[in-house]
C-alpha positions in Angstrom: -7.3 13.4 55.7 -6.3 9.9 56.3 -4.5 7.8 58.7 -2.0 5.2 57.6 -2.2 2.6 60.3 0.2 -0.4 60.3 -0.3 -3.0 63.0 2.2 -5.9 63.9 0.0 -8.4 65.5 1.2 -11.0 68.1 0.5 -14.6 67.4 -3.0 -14.8 69.0 -6.5 -14.1 67.8 -9.4 -13.6 70.0 -12.8 -13.6 68.3 -15.3 -11.0 69.7 -18.7 -11.5 70.3 -21.0 -8.5 70.1 -21.9 -7.0 73.5 -25.6 -6.3 72.5 -28.3 -8.6 73.5 -29.1 -11.2 70.8 -31.8 -13.7 70.0 -31.2 -17.0 68.2 -33.1 -20.3 67.4 -33.0 -23.3 65.2 -32.1 -22.4 61.6 -31.1 -18.7 62.8 -34.6 -17.0 62.7 -38.3 -17.6 63.0 -38.7 -18.3 59.3 -35.8 -21.0 59.5 -34.1 -19.7 56.3 -30.8 -20.8 57.6 -29.0 -17.7 56.7 -26.4 -16.2 59.0 -24.2 -13.1 59.2 -20.8 -14.8 59.6 -19.0 -11.6 60.8 -15.7 -12.7 59.3 -12.6 -10.8 59.3 -12.8 -8.8 56.2 -15.1 -8.7 53.0 -14.3 -11.7 50.9 -12.7 -13.7 53.8 -14.2 -16.8 55.3 -13.7 -19.2 58.4 -11.2 -22.0 57.8 -11.4 -25.5 59.0 -9.2 -25.4 62.1 -10.6 -26.8 65.5 -10.7 -23.8 67.9 -12.1 -25.9 70.7 -14.4 -28.9 71.4 -16.7 -29.4 74.3 -17.4 -32.9 75.4 -20.7 -34.1 76.8 -21.9 -37.6 77.8 -24.3 -38.1 75.0 -24.8 -37.6 71.3 -25.2 -33.8 70.3 -28.0 -34.0 67.9 -29.3 -30.7 69.1 -28.3 -27.7 66.9 -26.6 -24.9 68.8 -27.8 -21.4 69.3 -25.4 -18.7 69.8 -26.5 -15.4 71.6 -24.6 -12.8 73.6 -21.3 -14.6 73.4 -22.7 -18.0 74.6 -23.4 -21.3 72.8 -26.4 -23.0 74.0 -27.1 -26.8 72.9 -28.7 -30.0 74.2 -27.2 -33.4 74.7 -28.6 -37.0 74.9 -27.0 -36.9 78.4 -30.2 -34.9 79.5 -28.4 -31.6 79.9 -28.5 -28.3 78.1 -25.2 -26.3 78.2 -24.1 -22.8 78.2 -20.7 -22.6 76.8 -18.4 -19.5 76.3 -18.5 -19.0 72.5 -14.7 -17.8 72.6 -13.0 -20.2 75.0 -15.3 -23.2 75.0 -15.6 -23.1 78.8 -18.7 -24.3 80.5 -20.8 -21.4 82.1 -23.6 -23.6 83.4 -25.6 -26.6 82.6 -29.3 -27.5 83.3 -30.3 -31.1 84.0 -33.7 -32.5 82.6 -35.2 -35.8 83.3 -34.4 -37.3 79.7 -32.6 -36.7 76.5 -32.5 -33.2 74.9 -32.6 -33.5 71.2 -34.4 -30.1 70.9 -32.4 -27.1 69.7 -32.6 -24.1 72.1 -34.1 -20.8 71.2 -32.9 -17.7 73.0 -35.1 -14.6 73.3 -35.0 -11.7 75.7 -32.4 -13.3 78.0 -34.3 -16.6 78.2 -33.4 -20.1 76.8 -36.4 -22.2 75.7 -36.0 -25.9 74.8 -38.0 -29.2 74.9 -36.8 -32.5 76.6 -37.9 -36.1 76.2 -39.1 -35.7 79.8 -42.2 -34.1 78.2 -41.5 -30.6 79.5 -40.8 -27.3 77.6 -38.4 -25.4 79.8 -37.7 -21.6 80.2 -34.1 -21.1 81.7 -32.4 -17.7 82.4 -29.7 -17.4 79.9 -27.3 -15.9 82.3 -27.8 -17.9 85.4 -29.1 -21.2 84.1 -31.9 -21.0 86.8 -35.4 -22.3 85.8 -38.0 -19.7 85.1 -40.9 -22.0 84.5 -41.7 -25.5 82.8 -44.6 -26.5 80.7 -45.9 -30.0 80.8 -46.5 -31.6 77.3 -48.4 -34.7 76.7 -45.5 -36.6 75.2 -41.7 -36.7 74.2 -40.6 -33.3 72.8 -38.3 -33.1 69.9 -39.5 -30.0 68.4 -37.3 -27.0 68.5 -39.3 -24.0 69.7 -39.8 -20.7 67.8 -40.3 -17.5 69.8 -42.0 -14.6 68.2 -43.8 -11.6 69.8 -43.6 -13.0 73.3 -45.1 -16.5 72.2 -43.4 -19.9 72.3 -44.5 -22.2 69.7 -43.5 -25.9 70.1 -44.7 -29.2 68.9 -45.3 -32.6 70.8 -44.4 -36.0 69.9 -44.7 -39.7 71.3 -46.1 -40.7 74.5 -43.3 -43.1 74.9 -41.1 -45.3 72.8 -43.7 -48.1 73.4 -46.7 -46.1 72.8 -46.8 -43.9 69.7 -50.6 -43.8 69.8 -50.8 -41.9 73.1 -49.3 -38.6 72.2 -51.4 -35.5 72.3 -50.5 -34.6 68.8 -50.5 -30.8 69.5 -48.8 -27.6 68.5 -48.7 -25.3 71.5 -48.6 -21.6 71.8 -47.3 -20.7 75.2 -46.8 -17.2 76.8 -43.0 -16.9 76.9 -43.0 -14.7 80.2 -45.5 -16.8 82.3 -45.4 -20.4 80.7 -49.2 -20.2 80.4 -50.8 -22.0 77.3 -52.6 -19.6 75.0 -53.9 -22.1 72.6 -53.2 -25.6 71.1 -53.8 -27.0 67.7 -54.5 -30.7 67.6 -53.3 -32.6 64.5 -53.8 -36.2 63.3 -50.3 -37.4 63.9 -47.0 -37.0 65.7 -45.6 -33.5 65.8 -41.9 -33.8 66.1 -40.9 -31.2 63.6 -40.2 -27.6 64.4 -42.5 -24.8 63.7 -41.9 -21.8 61.5 -43.5 -18.4 62.1 -43.6 -15.9 59.2 -46.1 -13.1 58.7 -48.5 -14.1 61.5 -48.7 -17.7 60.4 -47.1 -20.9 62.0 -46.2 -23.6 59.6 -45.4 -27.1 60.9 -45.3 -30.6 59.4 -46.7 -33.7 60.9 -46.5 -37.5 60.6 -50.1 -37.6 59.2 -48.5 -36.3 55.9 -49.9 -32.7 56.2 -48.1 -29.4 56.3 -50.2 -27.1 58.3 -50.7 -23.3 58.2 -52.1 -22.1 61.6 -52.9 -18.5 62.5 -50.4 -17.5 65.1 -52.7 -15.5 67.1 -55.9 -17.6 67.3 -54.5 -21.1 66.5 -57.1 -21.6 63.8 -56.2 -23.6 60.7 -55.7 -21.5 57.5 -54.9 -24.4 55.1 -53.1 -27.8 55.0 -51.1 -29.3 52.3 -51.6 -33.1 52.2 -48.9 -35.4 50.4 -49.8 -38.5 52.6 -46.0 -39.1 53.5 -44.6 -38.1 56.8 -43.3 -34.4 56.7 -39.9 -35.2 58.3 -38.3 -31.8 57.3 -38.9 -28.6 59.2 -40.2 -25.9 56.8 -38.7 -22.6 55.8 -40.3 -19.7 54.5 -38.9 -16.9 52.1 -40.7 -14.4 49.8 -44.1 -15.9 50.3 -43.1 -19.5 49.5 -42.9 -22.3 52.1 -40.2 -24.9 51.3 -40.2 -28.2 53.0 -38.9 -31.8 52.4 -40.9 -35.1 52.7 -40.5 -38.7 53.2 -41.6 -39.3 49.7 -38.1 -37.9 48.5 -39.2 -34.6 47.3 -38.7 -31.1 48.2 -41.8 -28.8 47.9 -42.4 -25.2 47.2 -45.9 -24.1 48.4 -47.6 -20.8 48.3 -47.6 -19.4 51.9 -51.1 -17.9 51.5 -53.1 -20.4 49.6 -51.3 -23.8 50.3 -51.1 -24.7 46.7 -48.1 -26.4 45.2 -45.7 -24.4 43.2 -43.1 -27.0 42.3 -41.5 -30.2 43.5 -38.0 -31.4 43.2 -37.4 -35.2 43.4 -34.3 -36.6 45.1 -33.5 -40.4 45.3 -34.3 -40.8 49.0 -36.3 -39.3 52.0 -35.6 -35.5 52.8 -35.2 -35.0 56.4 -32.8 -32.0 56.2 -34.6 -28.6 56.5 -34.0 -26.4 53.6 -32.0 -22.9 53.6 -33.0 -20.3 51.4 -30.9 -17.2 50.1 -30.4 -15.1 46.9 -32.9 -17.2 45.0 -31.6 -20.6 45.9 -32.8 -23.3 48.1 -30.3 -25.7 49.6 -31.5 -29.0 51.0 -30.0 -32.4 52.0 -31.3 -35.8 51.2 -30.7 -39.4 52.4 -29.4 -40.0 49.0 -26.0 -38.5 50.3 -26.6 -35.3 48.3 -26.8 -31.7 49.2 -28.8 -29.9 46.4 -28.9 -26.2 45.2 -32.4 -25.6 43.6 -33.7 -22.6 41.9 -36.3 -21.1 44.3 -38.7 -19.9 41.6 -38.5 -22.7 39.1 -37.5 -25.9 41.0 -34.8 -26.6 38.8 -31.4 -28.0 40.0 -28.4 -25.8 40.0 -25.9 -28.1 41.3 -25.5 -31.1 43.7 -22.7 -32.1 46.2 -22.1 -35.5 47.0 -21.0 -36.7 50.5 -20.0 -40.2 51.7 -23.4 -40.8 53.6 -26.9 -39.4 54.4 -27.3 -35.7 54.8 -29.6 -35.4 57.9 -28.1 -32.1 58.9 -29.7 -29.0 57.7 -27.6 -26.7 55.8 -26.8 -23.1 56.6 -25.4 -20.3 54.5 -23.0 -17.4 55.6 -21.1 -15.1 53.3 -21.9 -17.3 50.3 -20.7 -20.6 51.9 -22.9 -23.4 52.6 -22.1 -25.4 55.7 -23.6 -28.8 56.4 -23.0 -32.0 58.1 -23.1 -35.5 56.8 -23.3 -39.0 58.4 -19.9 -39.6 56.8 -18.7 -37.8 60.0 -17.7 -34.6 58.2 -18.8 -31.0 58.2 -18.4 -29.4 54.8 -17.9 -25.8 53.5 -19.3 -25.6 50.0 -19.3 -22.6 47.5 -22.9 -21.6 47.4 -22.7 -20.5 43.7 -20.7 -23.3 42.2 -21.1 -26.3 44.7 -17.4 -26.9 44.9 -16.0 -28.0 48.2 -13.8 -25.5 50.0 -13.1 -27.6 52.9 -14.1 -30.4 55.3 -13.8 -31.0 59.1 -13.7 -34.5 60.2 -15.4 -35.6 63.6 -15.5 -38.9 65.2 -19.1 -39.9 64.3 -22.1 -38.9 62.2 -23.0 -35.1 62.0 -26.7 -34.9 62.2 -26.7 -31.5 64.1 -27.2 -28.4 62.0 -24.5 -25.8 62.1 -24.7 -22.2 63.5 -22.4 -19.5 62.4 -21.4 -16.4 64.6 -18.4 -14.1 64.4 -16.6 -16.2 61.8 -16.9 -19.5 63.8 -19.1 -22.6 62.8 -20.5 -24.3 65.8 -21.8 -27.8 65.4 -22.6 -31.1 67.3 -21.6 -34.5 66.4 -22.9 -38.0 67.4 -19.3 -38.5 68.9 -20.8 -36.5 71.9 -18.8 -33.3 71.2 -19.8 -29.8 70.3 -17.1 -28.2 68.1 -16.0 -24.7 67.3 -14.5 -24.5 63.8 -12.7 -21.5 62.2 -9.5 -19.8 61.2 -6.4 -21.0 62.8 -4.9 -18.1 65.0 -1.3 -18.6 63.6 -2.5 -17.7 60.1 -3.3 -14.1 61.2 -0.1 -11.8 61.5 -0.3 -8.4 60.2 -2.9 -5.9 59.3 -2.5 -2.7 57.3 -5.3 -0.2 56.6 -6.0 3.5 55.9 -8.7 5.2 58.0 -10.0 8.9 57.5 -9.7 11.1 60.5 -10.4 14.7 61.4 -7.0 15.7 62.8 -3.6 16.1 61.1 0.0 16.9 61.6 1.2 14.5 64.4 2.6 11.2 65.1 1.6 8.9 67.8 1.6 5.3 69.0 -0.7 3.3 70.9 -2.8 0.1 71.2 -5.2 -0.9 68.3 -8.5 -3.1 69.1 -10.7 -4.5 66.5 -14.2 -5.4 67.2 -16.8 -6.7 64.7 -19.0 -4.1 62.8 -17.6 -1.0 64.6 -15.3 1.9 63.8 -14.2 3.7 66.8 -11.3 5.9 68.1 -10.1 6.9 71.5 -6.7 8.3 72.9 -4.1 7.4 72.6 -5.4 5.0 69.9 -8.2 2.7 69.5 -9.5 1.4 66.1 -12.1 -1.1 65.4 -11.9 -3.3 62.4 -14.2 -6.1 61.3 -14.3 -9.6 62.5 -12.2 -10.1 65.5 -10.1 -8.4 68.3 -6.6 -7.5 67.5 -4.4 -6.4 70.2 -1.2 -4.8 69.2 1.2 -1.8 69.2 0.9 0.7 66.3 2.3 3.7 64.7 -0.2 6.2 63.4 0.9 8.9 60.8 -1.4 11.8 60.4 -0.9 13.7 57.3 -2.7 16.1 54.9 -4.9 14.5 52.3 
């Protein structure tokens, strides 16, 4: 049996955020692979480049947003972390620190964790914005925390802009519930990159030229990979390989267990952008203005996409589309297989923030002090028609249809869920024998 369902959609479109609790962090997961489930309207569709809303702050938004439970969390140079409704762009709350917030928040179990240049790591209630605890670090904190198994991992940077020698040069492991230190690992340089956690090992780069692998439970070093130049990029881990960029202009692939180099890929300038890895391809940006697609096993170039300026933003991938910012002021959507541009979105300044994707919407900050929500223009969605199997037959009814991401439900007189968005409409349902 089946239902022929035809819905006439009014000219509005309301994205739905899943009701279940979510965790989120820089690059989308503890491994920092930069892969997102876009949750778009239907298979094969993709977000467009219409501005859905913008949220203005009083400082540069270098922080990359995290989206969890329908809320976008992001830091600003204006010393605040903001919680913003992902659908409407309205502020839910803000939390003020004593200095700039360039760190990207991590959200786990209803708590938002982030670093500030006021030398503290904060834990904030995700719903209320109330402080739960703070942990005093030895210097400025740029690092974006990773939260795994109840432990917050975060690095530490300069003592001050005038004293780059006084930092405590540590990676910290902190109890997520209490804010108490579990261990610290002291390095030989500044730790301003973000840690990655995979299979019980923390990987983090340092200004001393080393990429470190540290036991996540004990804080003991397992190996270090030394290339002499500053490891600007935050690493990503996939299929037993660590991928990371370096000031020496290379992207490296390193065996996650042994620390041995598997390959390197040369660009024409330093690699600050953190790589994304999906379907056997590594995507990484360079100061040479290019985004590269590199074979994850061989290190051979698949394609490159040239922007108008440096690529500091770290790419993300959702539904076979690569999203990345450039210092030419644009956010780009690029076909992951071919490297062809699908669209671009212009902001008012450099885009160094890395995008996040949720429910068919791209969220990204700009140095023009705004956070943007980019997606499909509501006026382009008018009619939906589909066929849905049912258990009943022999009747005709009318009612209201509601579509929500990832569900398929029915209730009287009529309630159906389609993928990707909320549709509210009157409908006619014809029940007939298969």
